[in-house]
C-alpha positions in Angstrom: 112.4 81.4 101.4 109.1 80.6 103.0 109.5 79.4 106.5 106.7 77.2 107.9 106.6 76.0 111.4 104.8 72.6 111.7 103.6 71.5 115.3 102.6 68.0 115.7 103.1 65.7 118.6 103.2 62.3 116.6 106.9 61.9 115.3 105.6 59.8 112.5 103.1 62.4 111.3 105.6 65.3 111.9 108.1 63.5 109.7 105.5 62.7 107.0 104.0 66.1 106.7 107.4 67.8 106.9 108.4 65.7 103.7 105.1 66.6 102.0 105.5 70.3 102.8 109.1 70.6 101.4 108.3 68.5 98.3 105.9 71.3 97.1 109.0 73.7 96.4 112.6 74.3 96.9 111.5 77.7 98.4 109.9 76.1 101.4 111.8 75.5 104.6 109.9 73.5 107.1 110.6 73.6 110.8 109.1 70.6 112.5 108.6 70.8 116.4 106.7 68.2 118.3 105.9 69.9 121.6 104.6 73.2 122.9 108.0 74.0 124.5 109.8 73.3 121.1 107.3 75.5 119.3 107.9 78.4 121.8 111.7 78.0 121.5 111.5 78.1 117.6 109.3 81.4 117.9 111.8 83.0 120.1 115.0 82.4 117.9 116.1 85.8 117.3 118.7 84.8 114.7 116.2 83.5 112.3 113.8 85.3 110.0 110.2 85.3 111.1 107.9 82.4 109.8 105.5 83.0 107.0 103.1 80.4 108.1 102.0 77.9 110.8 100.6 74.4 110.7 99.5 73.5 114.1 98.0 70.2 115.4 95.4 71.3 118.0 95.7 68.3 120.2 99.2 67.5 121.4 98.3 64.9 123.9 96.6 61.7 122.4 95.7 60.5 126.0 93.7 63.7 126.6 90.8 64.4 124.3 90.4 67.8 125.7 93.9 69.0 125.2 94.1 72.2 123.0 97.8 72.8 123.2 97.8 73.9 119.5 95.2 76.6 120.2 97.1 77.8 123.2 100.2 78.3 121.0 98.2 79.9 118.3 97.1 82.5 120.8 100.6 83.2 121.8 101.6 83.6 118.1 98.6 86.2 117.6 99.8 88.2 120.5 102.9 89.1 118.6 102.7 92.0 116.4 104.7 90.5 113.5 102.4 87.5 113.4 99.0 89.3 113.7 98.0 88.3 110.1 100.4 85.4 109.4 98.3 82.4 108.2 97.7 79.8 110.7 96.4 76.4 109.5 95.0 74.1 112.3 95.4 70.5 111.9 92.5 68.7 113.6 89.8 66.1 113.7 87.5 67.9 116.0 84.8 69.8 114.5 84.1 72.0 117.7 87.8 73.1 117.8 87.6 74.1 114.1 84.8 76.8 115.1 87.0 78.2 118.1 90.1 78.4 115.9 88.2 80.4 113.1 86.3 82.8 115.3 88.8 83.5 117.8 92.3 83.2 116.0 91.4 84.2 112.5 92.9 81.1 111.0 93.4 80.8 107.5 92.3 77.3 106.9 92.3 73.9 108.6 93.6 70.5 107.6 91.5 67.6 108.7 92.8 64.3 109.6 93.3 62.0 108.0 94.8 64.1 105.2 96.7 63.3 102.1 99.7 64.8 100.1 97.3 66.4 97.7 95.7 68.4 100.5 99.1 69.6 101.8 100.3 70.6 98.5 97.2 72.7 97.8 97.5 74.6 101.1 101.3 75.0 100.8 100.8 76.4 97.3 98.5 79.2 98.5 100.9 79.9 101.4 103.8 80.4 98.7 101.7 82.7 97.0 100.8 84.7 100.1 104.4 84.8 101.1 105.5 86.1 97.7 102.7 88.8 97.9 104.2 89.7 101.4 107.7 90.3 100.3 106.9 93.9 99.0 104.4 94.6 101.7 104.4 98.2 103.0 104.8 98.9 106.7 101.8 98.9 108.8 100.4 99.2 112.2 97.7 97.0 113.7 94.9 98.6 115.8 91.9 97.0 117.5 88.5 98.4 117.1 85.3 96.9 117.9 87.1 93.6 118.8 88.5 93.2 115.3 92.2 93.7 114.4 92.6 96.3 111.5 95.8 96.7 109.5 96.6 100.3 108.5 99.3 100.8 106.1 101.7 103.7 107.2 101.7 105.2 103.6 97.9 105.9 104.2 98.3 107.7 107.4 98.4 111.7 107.0 98.2 112.3 110.9 96.9 111.0 114.0 95.2 113.1 116.6 94.2 112.5 120.4 90.4 112.5 121.0 88.4 111.7 124.1 89.2 108.1 125.1 91.3 107.3 122.0 92.8 108.7 118.8 91.4 109.6 115.4 93.4 108.4 112.3 93.3 111.0 109.4 93.8 108.6 106.5 94.2 109.5 102.7 90.5 108.2 101.9 88.7 108.2 105.3 89.1 108.6 109.1 89.0 106.1 111.8 88.5 106.7 115.5 90.0 104.1 117.8 89.2 103.9 121.4 91.6 103.2 124.4 94.7 103.9 122.3 96.9 106.7 123.3 99.3 108.9 121.1 102.3 107.4 123.4 101.0 103.8 122.7 100.7 104.6 119.1 104.3 106.0 118.9 105.6 102.7 120.1 104.0 101.0 116.8 104.9 103.5 114.2 108.2 103.7 112.4 110.1 106.7 113.9 111.8 107.7 110.8 108.5 108.5 109.0 106.5 109.8 111.9 106.9 113.1 114.0 105.2 114.1 117.1 104.4 117.8 116.8 102.1 118.2 119.8 101.2 116.1 122.7 97.9 115.4 121.0 99.2 114.8 117.5 101.4 112.8 115.3 102.1 113.6 111.6 103.4 111.7 108.7 106.5 113.6 107.3 105.6 112.5 103.8 102.4 114.6 103.8 103.7 117.8 105.3 103.0 120.7 102.9 104.2 123.7 104.9 105.5 124.4 108.4 104.7 127.7 110.0 106.9 127.9 113.0 106.0 131.6 113.7 102.2 130.8 114.0 102.8 127.3 115.3 100.8 125.4 112.5 101.7 122.6 110.2 99.5 122.4 106.8 99.4 118.8 105.5 98.9 118.1 101.8 95.3 116.9 102.3 94.3 120.3 103.7 94.5 119.3 107.4 96.1 121.8 109.8 97.7 120.8 113.0 99.0 122.8 115.8 102.7 122.7 116.9 103.3 122.3 120.7 105.7 124.8 122.2 107.9 122.1 123.6 108.1 120.4 120.2 109.3 123.4 118.1 113.0 122.8 118.4 112.8 119.0 117.7 110.7 119.7 114.7 113.2 122.3 113.4 116.0 119.9 113.9 114.0 116.9 112.3 112.9 118.7 109.4 116.0 121.2 109.1 114.0 124.4 109.0 
């Protein structure tokens, strides 16, 4: 089931677009809200599965032409790891707001008022495809480099080493240096069952460990990379790898 949160202040418009969205497919569940507070409450519902898309009206106060509550909420959505790449569609009639949404919030698309049911159907059809593609998506971490968010799949990470002012990702096909990210911060993002800290300055992907030499304090990775085992990590490594 594809859950789509729809934020629109006009009750009439909200009811109409909700019907349009759910009429596209029986696999779509629209969650309509008509205020910023309701949207935040829906986002915080722990018992519910995450949303696969957001349709957000930019202006939630028809009496205030400068209101951008929809963009405020979009920023809050993007601050959450699980929604870093979730499609956001802005509902707008303001051209200058379109540019803000695209550049700052990496929006998937925008819906210009007045819209019709065909416009909505095309958008939701694309969202359904993206949702189905995402069902088999591998685990990933999101890192920020040069002001851009990058998604790195865990299966592509061989190891990560601390470097001056950041970390260096050793990936299967390339390397990437990310500034202002520490090993400690990275461990909070990585799935613990797959990754193992072997030194205060290094984390390895257990799937790519080729050989562990506890006598000399070295781990050989399948790509030829060698990492040092920290003295204080030896016992934990033996326990985790059962050696």
